[in-house]
N, C-alpha and C positions, 0 to 999 in steps of 0.2 A: 715763123717771119715777124719781121719787125715793122708795126703799123702806125701811122699817125692817124687820127682822126679829128678832121676840122669839123668844130661844132660837137666836140666830144661831151658835152654838160648838156647837151638840148635833147627833146624828148627822143629823138632816134639816136642820136649821138650816144648815151649813156647805156642803150641797150647794145650799140655795135660795141661799146667798150667792154662792156661786160661779157659778150657772147665770144669776140676775139679772145679776151684772156680765158675764157673756160677752154678754149681750143688749144690753148697752149703757146698762144701768140705774146710776144711782146708789145704793148700797146702805150704810146703815148698821146693823150688829149690835148690838144692845141687850143688854149685859153688864154684869155688874159692873165687870170689866175696863175697862170704857169710861165707869164714873161711872154706871150705871142700874142702879135694884134695882127690878125688877117689883113685888115684894112690898110694899115701902114706897111705890112710886112715886117713890123720890128720883131725879132727874136727868131723868124722862120728859118734862117740862115742854120743856126745851131740846132734848132728843135729837131732838125730832119737830118743830120748825119747821123749815118747808120740805118736810116729808114730805109726798108724796099718799097713799101706801098704806103698811096695817101688815098683813104676812104673821106671824102667830103660831104657832109651833112650840113655843111654851115648854112643858115638862113636869116632871113629877116622878116618880122610881121610889118606887111604895109601892101596897100592896094594901089600904090603910084609906082606907075612904070619908070618914070626917071629914079625914083629911090631904090628900086628893084635893080634895074640897070646898071647903075652906080654901083651899088653893093656886090653883084656878083662878078661884074668887070673888074672890081679892084682887088676882092676877096680871091676869086680864081684865079687871076692873073699873077697875085703875087705868090701864090702856091706853086703853080706852072713854072714862074721863073725860079722860085728856088728849089724847088723838086729837080728841074733841069740841072741846076749847078750842085746837088746832094747827089744825084745819080739815081733819083727813083726810078723804078721798073714799071710801076703800075700806078695809074690814077683812077680811082673807082669814084661816080659822083651820083648823088642821089638827084633825080629831076622828078616833073610832074606829068602825068599822063595830059596829053592835049598841049601841050607847050607849045606846038607848031601850027594848032588850030585855032589859038584865040591868044595872040600873041600881043597882050594887053595885060596893064597892072603887074603883078606881081609874077604872071606868066611871062611877060616880056624879057624880065631878067633872068628866068631860068633859060629860054632859049638862047640868050646872050650866052649864058654860061655853057651851054650845048655845044655852041659853035666855037666859043674858045677852046674848048678840050679838044675837039673833034680835030680842028686845025691846028693845036699843038705839038709839041714837039716829044711828048711823052705817051707811051703805050695806054689805051684808055678802054675804059667800061663806065656805060651810062645806064642806069636802071632809073626807069621812069615808073612812078606807083602814084596811086589815085587819094586822094585826103584820107587822112588816120580816122580811127573808130573815136577818136579822143575830139574830134572836130565839133562833135555836138555842144561839149563842154566849152570850147571856145565861143562859139556861137552865141551860147546862152549869155555867158558875161559879156560877150560886146554888145549885143542886142538888148540888154536887159535896163527899162528905165521905169523904176519903180517896181510896179507889180505885173507891167508889161514887159515883153521879150518880142522883139520885131527880129523875124529872120526872113532873109531872102529865101525865094523857093529856088529849090535845086532839086536836080538828080544825081544822087552818087552814087559810089559803088566803093565804101569805106574798108580800109583795110588795117589791120592790126601794125602799129608801131614795130612792135617785137618783129613781125615777120616780114618785115621791109627790112629790118636790121639783118635777121638771118639771111636773107637774098642778098645783101651787100658784103656779110664777111665771106658766104658762099663765093661772090664774084670775085672776091680779092683772091680768094686760094684758087680760083679756076684760071687765072691769069687773063691778061687781056682779050676782050671779044667785041668791042665797041658798043654799039646800041643792043640790049639784051631785050627780050620780052618784057611788055609792060606788066605790072603787078598790081591786082586790083583785089579786094574783097569778094566773098562769096555770094553777095546778095547784092541788087541795086536797092537803095532807099531814097525816100525823100525827106531831106535836112529837116523839114518842117516836124514831119513826125519822130525824128531822132530826138529832135531838142525837146519836143513835148516828152518823150519817154523819159528821157534823163531827167528833166525836171519832176516829173512826177515820183520817180524811182528815189531821187533826193529828197524828196519832201518840199521841193520850192515850188511855193504856190503861186506860180507865174502863169498869166494870159499870154500862151504864145499865138501869135500871129503871122501869117505869113504876107509876104509882099513881094510884087514884081520888081526887082531892081533893074534898073536902066543900064544901058552901054553891052558892046558886044561879048564882053566876057560871062556876065551874068546870063545873057540870052544862050550863050552856048551850054552855060551849066544848066539850064531849066531845062532845053531841049534835049539832053542826053547827048551832047557832041563829044564831050569829054569822059564819056565812059570808055572803058577799054575794050578794043576790038575782040574777035572770038576768040584770037589765037593767043591772048594772053594769058599769064601765069595767074592763078587763083589763090589767094590764101584760105584759110581755115576759119577763122574765128568770124562766129558773126557780129552784128551790132548787139543783140539781145545775148550772148554770150558774155560779152565784154561787159554789158550794163550788170548782168549778175555779179560780175568779180569786183567791178569797182564801186557799187552802189550799196 
């Protein structure tokens, strides 16, 4: 299979590219470094020539609904348009658990992306996954102010980025199936506890303080509304196991 990976240089994308190549697929990473601009569509037509399947894990770091929606409408729209012209037979996209339950901030963009794909002209598969195990690293970096780290209270069920990548490549090989079962990690965790454990393990002397973030998205995150349903697929690697590997 000839696969193009949008966002192939990102956290999940690097795993997708590596796993797909290990399985014998021909893989192209769609990035600016390779002459492709997903936001404008520049270089996409030539990059998708001969490609069978697109795996879309392109992302943006933002809490702004407008920025998120603008990004996903632009990038996904360009990929769908160029993909149709190139004869793409399968469009696989990574979304986020709860995109329809708290369609604000970043989640608003993912829901807009899902709607574009599901109402588009290409056969599709969408996999929703929870936050990654690496989320604790990101939140420690973002919340640090000198010796303090301010972390929003959140109930999460984090999953391995590599296991998400495996699921995406599996989905590409299985063919179009629409919305597949959500994927979460094996344990429910509290984000503040994760960040504290990561800081201790990496020798960072931070006083990690939890706070109640305002807004409907953070409320949903606190009360467990964005935890996968009982019928979701479950990954294997726990946060504690991941911590032993990276720290």
